[in-house]
Every structure is written in structure tokens, then in C-alpha cells.
C-alpha positions in Angstrom: -19.2 8.8 10.6 -19.5 11.7 12.9 -20.8 14.8 11.2 -18.2 14.9 8.5 -19.3 14.0 5.0 -16.5 12.6 2.8 -16.9 13.4 -0.8 -13.4 14.3 -2.0 -10.3 12.3 -1.4 -6.7 13.2 -2.2 -4.1 10.4 -2.7 -0.4 11.5 -2.3 1.9 9.4 -4.4 1.3 7.9 -7.9 3.3 4.7 -7.6 1.9 1.1 -7.6 0.0 1.6 -4.3 -1.0 5.2 -5.0 -2.6 4.5 -8.4 -4.4 1.4 -6.9 -5.8 3.4 -4.1 -6.8 6.3 -6.4 -8.7 3.7 -8.6 -10.4 2.3 -5.5 -11.4 5.8 -4.4 -12.8 6.8 -7.8 -14.6 3.4 -8.2 -16.3 4.0 -4.8 -17.7 7.3 -6.1 -15.3 9.8 -4.5 -13.9 12.8 -6.4 -10.2 11.8 -6.4 -7.1 14.0 -6.7 -3.8 12.2 -7.2 -0.6 14.2 -6.3 2.9 13.3 -7.3 5.9 15.6 -7.9 6.6 13.6 -11.1 4.5 14.3 -14.2 5.8 11.0 -15.7 4.6 9.0 -12.6 1.2 10.7 -12.9 1.0 9.7 -16.6 1.8 6.1 -15.7 -0.7 6.1 -12.9 -3.4 7.4 -15.2 -2.6 4.7 -17.8 -2.7 2.0 -15.0 -6.1 3.2 -13.7 -7.5 3.2 -17.2 -6.1 -0.3 -17.7 -7.7 -1.6 -14.5 -11.1 -0.1 -15.5 -10.8 -1.5 -19.1 -10.2 -5.0 -17.7 -13.2 -4.5 -15.4 -15.4 -3.6 -18.3 -14.1 -6.6 -20.3 -15.0 -8.9 -17.4 -18.5 -7.2 -17.1 -17.6 -6.0 -13.6 -18.7 -2.5 -14.6 -20.4 -1.1 -17.7 -18.6 1.1 -20.2 -20.4 4.3 -19.0 -19.5 3.4 -15.4 -15.9 2.9 -16.5 -15.8 6.3 -18.1 -17.3 7.8 -15.0 -14.7 6.2 -12.8 -11.8 7.5 -14.9 -13.4 11.0 -15.1 -13.4 11.2 -11.3 -9.6 11.1 -11.1 -7.7 14.4 -11.3 -3.9 14.2 -11.5 -1.7 17.1 -10.3 1.9 18.0 -9.4 0.6 20.7 -7.1 0.2 19.4 -3.5 -1.8 22.3 -2.2 -4.2 22.0 -5.1 -4.6 18.3 -4.5 -5.6 18.6 -0.8 -7.2 22.1 -0.6 -10.7 20.8 -0.9 -10.1 17.2 0.4 -12.3 15.7 3.1 -9.8 12.8 3.5 -6.2 12.5 2.5 -4.4 9.1 1.9 -0.6 9.4 1.9 1.0 6.7 -0.2 4.5 8.0 -0.8 7.7 5.9 -0.7 8.7 4.4 2.7 11.0 7.2 4.0 10.1 8.8 7.3 11.7 12.2 6.3 9.5 12.3 3.1 6.4 11.4 4.9 7.0 13.9 7.7 7.5 16.8 5.2 4.4 15.7 3.2 2.2 15.6 6.3 3.5 19.0 7.5 2.5 20.4 4.1 -1.0 18.9 4.0 -1.5 20.1 7.6 -1.2 23.6 6.3 -3.1 23.2 3.0 -6.0 20.8 3.8 -9.3 21.9 5.3 -9.6 21.9 9.1 -12.2 19.1 9.1 -10.1 16.7 6.9 -8.8 13.5 8.3 -5.5 11.9 7.2 -4.4 8.3 6.6 -1.0 6.8 5.8 -0.5 3.6 3.7 2.8 2.8 5.4 3.4 -0.9 6.0 6.3 -0.5 8.4 7.0 3.0 9.7 5.8 4.5 13.0 2.5 6.3 12.5 2.8 7.8 15.9 6.1 9.4 14.8 4.5 10.6 11.6 1.7 12.3 13.5 4.3 14.6 15.2 4.3 16.6 11.9 0.7 17.7 12.5 -0.7 20.4 14.7 -3.4 17.9 15.6 -1.9 14.4 15.7 -5.3 13.0 16.4 -6.2 13.5 12.7 -3.9 10.7 11.4 -4.2 7.0 11.4 -3.0 4.1 9.3 -4.8 2.7 6.3 -2.7 -0.2 5.1 -3.8 -1.5 1.7 -2.5 -4.6 -0.1 -1.1 -5.0 -3.6 -2.9 -5.2 -6.0 -5.4 -2.9 -4.4 -8.3 -3.7 -6.8 -8.1 -7.4 -5.9 -7.1 -7.5 -2.3 -10.0 -7.1 0.2 -8.2 -6.3 3.4 -7.4 -2.9 4.9 -5.5 -2.7 8.2 -6.8 0.3 10.1 -4.0 1.4 12.4 -4.6 3.4 15.6 -1.5 5.4 16.5 -1.0 6.8 20.0 -3.1 9.9 19.4 -5.5 8.8 16.7 -9.0 9.8 17.8 -12.3 7.9 17.2 -13.4 10.3 14.4 -10.3 9.4 12.4 -10.7 5.7 12.9 -14.4 6.0 11.9 -13.4 8.0 8.8 -10.8 5.4 7.7 -13.3 2.6 8.2 -16.0 4.5 6.4 -13.8 5.1 3.3 -12.5 1.5 3.3 -16.0 0.1 3.5 -17.2 2.4 0.7 -14.3 0.9 -1.4 -15.7 -2.5 -0.7 -12.9 -3.5 1.7 -13.0 -5.5 4.9 -11.1 -4.0 7.9 -9.3 -5.0 11.0 -8.2 -2.5 13.6 -4.7 -2.9 15.0 -2.4 -0.9 17.3 0.5 1.0 15.8 3.4 -1.5 16.2 6.1 -2.7 13.8 4.7 -4.7 11.0 1.1 -4.5 12.3 -0.5 -8.0 11.9 0.1 -9.1 8.3 3.6 -7.9 7.7 4.9 -9.6 10.8 3.4 -13.0 9.9 4.2 -12.7 6.2 7.8 -11.6 6.8 8.3 -14.7 9.0 6.9 -17.1 6.4 8.9 -15.6 3.6 12.1 -15.5 5.6 11.7 -19.1 6.7 11.2 -20.1 3.1 14.5 -18.5 2.2 16.2 -20.3 5.0 14.8 -23.6 3.8 16.0 -22.8 0.2 19.4 -21.9 1.6 19.6 -25.2 3.5 18.5 -27.3 0.5 15.4 -28.5 2.2 13.5 -28.3 -1.1 13.5 -26.3 -4.3 11.8 -22.9 -4.5 9.1 -24.4 -6.8 8.4 -27.2 -4.4 8.3 -24.9 -1.3 5.8 -22.7 -3.2 3.7 -25.7 -4.2 3.7 -27.1 -0.7 2.3 -23.9 0.8 -0.3 -23.5 -1.9 -1.6 -27.1 -1.9 -0.8 -28.0 1.7 -1.7 -24.7 3.5 -4.1 -23.3 1.0 -2.0 -20.1 0.4 -3.1 -18.5 -2.9 0.5 -17.8 -3.8 3.8 -19.4 -2.7 6.2 -17.3 -0.6 8.7 -17.0 -3.5 6.0 -16.0 -6.0 4.8 -13.4 -3.5 8.2 -12.0 -2.8 8.9 -11.7 -6.5 5.7 -9.7 -6.8 6.3 -7.5 -3.8 10.0 -7.0 -4.5 12.9 -8.6 -2.7 14.4 -5.2 -1.7 11.0 -4.2 -0.2 10.9 -7.5 1.8 14.5 -7.1 3.0 13.7 -3.6 4.2 10.7 -4.8 6.1 12.7 -7.6 7.7 15.5 -5.2 8.7 12.9 -2.9 10.3 11.2 -5.8 12.2 14.6 -7.2 13.2 15.5 -3.8 14.7 12.3 -3.4 16.6 11.2 -7.0 17.4 14.4 -9.0 17.7 16.3 -12.0 16.4 13.5 -14.0 14.9 13.3 -11.5 12.1 17.0 -11.5 11.2 17.0 -11.5 7.3 18.2 -14.7 5.7 21.6 -14.2 4.1 20.3 -15.7 0.8 17.6 -13.0 0.6 20.2 -10.3 1.1 22.5 -11.9 -1.5 19.7 -11.9 -4.1 19.1 -8.2 -3.4 22.9 -7.4 -3.8 22.8 -9.2 -7.1 20.0 -7.0 -8.4 17.5 -10.0 -8.3 14.7 -7.8 -7.0 11.7 -9.8 -8.5 9.3 -9.2 -11.4 10.1 -5.5 -11.6 13.8 -6.4 -12.4 12.9 -9.4 -14.7 14.5 -11.7 -12.2 14.1 -12.6 -8.5 13.8 -16.1 -7.2 12.4 -16.9 -10.6 13.1 -15.4 -14.0 10.6 -13.3 -16.0 10.8 -12.6 -19.7 8.8 -9.4 -19.4 7.3 -7.4 -16.5 3.6 -8.0 -16.5 1.2 -5.0 -16.7 -0.6 -6.1 -13.5 
């Protein structure tokens, strides 16, 4: 890609997506810095990365020396400037709050090298709006990963209004080094996957609300009849019902009535039934799984 060699990547945010992206970066051979203001979050992220690598070694996906090498490439820090000061490429994976993302991007704009390109892992927010935090908005594009990052092959490469070809090329280069397949989409609410997925999941809740079938039978029908790897209720329990509701509210606001959230979904969220992370969503879980 261009004349810029990408050797060092900084990942901002050590949550579920952040640690998954950091692992993918390190596994692809990049020197990887992970920034989070919370030392506890960084410790959990480091443990999660080690767990993914350990499982890969057990499954003979990588050798033990390769696994140690992957883990050694990850450097965790609570110092944002330190994380990005030598980065060739920065992936922002902070929580989905526009104010937080704008302030992070303004900070990395000051601290990162002039040649560095930036990507955001947002699944719903306007990347064009985020780019206003930068002195050169052309440096930012979308790089939408899927959970769990180490298993999901797709990355949506999102071209915002001012994203230049160098940035698109940088994002695609990094994604392909990580072993991902890419699709290029325009910056629009929900991109491709979130729009379709939100509709399917919302319709499943409407069918459950109307008593068309049980949750288990709706899941079974989509898995066996439409060849979906997971049913819509299994998936929403994994993603988080609160996350799905927030995405639907965003799509409803920007794309109209067909995305109006099902009342039963909103009711589950009000009741604290947020999915696997809460021990109960559409289904009940005895313990939150490690992966």
C-alpha cells in the first residue's frame, strides 16, 4: 500500500472487540500496543489474549514458540500518547459513544506520527462525523470487525466522506495480513451487515411476541432452513440485547419505521435480561463462558 510500511499498530480500547483486534494484530506479526484508561480492563484483555493463543496451541493452530511470540508482541498501557507515538496504524475500538470517540481521535491526531492512518471499529456511528476531530479527515476510515474476532473472517472497510485511497488501502492491507476478507461500503447507518442482521433479529422478536413459534424453534428454523450458523436469539444473547436495542434505535432514527425496535426486546432490556453477559437473555445461562 502506497509507500507507507505498517509495522506497528495501536489498538484503543481493551474490551471484547479491542482484545480480539489486538490478538489479530499480534498474530499477523505486528508490534501491537493496547491502550485503555483502566488497568483492570488491560489485565483482563491480556488474560483473554493469552487464553485465545493457548486454545490455538492446543488445537495445533500455532506452535508453542509461535504462541509465546504472539503474546510477546502485545504491549498494554494506560498512556494514550505512548500507545500511538510510534504507530503506523491506529484502530479505535472504544465504547460506542460519539463524544468519547471524538476526544480520542483528537488526542491521537496530536500524538501519532504524521504518516499514520486511523480506523474506527464502530458498527453504528457516523465515521464522517468522527473525522471532524482530525486536522486531516482523510486519514480515517471504518474497519468493522465481528465478534469473536479470531473466528470471524469478515471486515467491513468503510469509506467516509473524506477517506482517501491511501487510508482505504492501509485498512485493507492490515485486514488481509490478519487473514480477513473485506468488503468496501460507504459510510451509512448500519453499513451492510448491521442493517440486515438487525432486521432479522427484530423480526424474530416480533414473531416471538406474536406467538408464531418458540424462541428455540425460531432459532432451529433459521439454522436448519436458512443455513445460519446461529439462530437470531442465540446471536442476540451473545452480542447483548442492550447493544442490539441501541443499534435498532440508531437505525430507526436514520432509516425509518422498518427498524422500530420490537417492544418485547425493549422489555427484556428493561428487565436486565441482556444476554450471556448477564446470565440471562432470551435463554438462561448458568455461567458466562470464557469465549
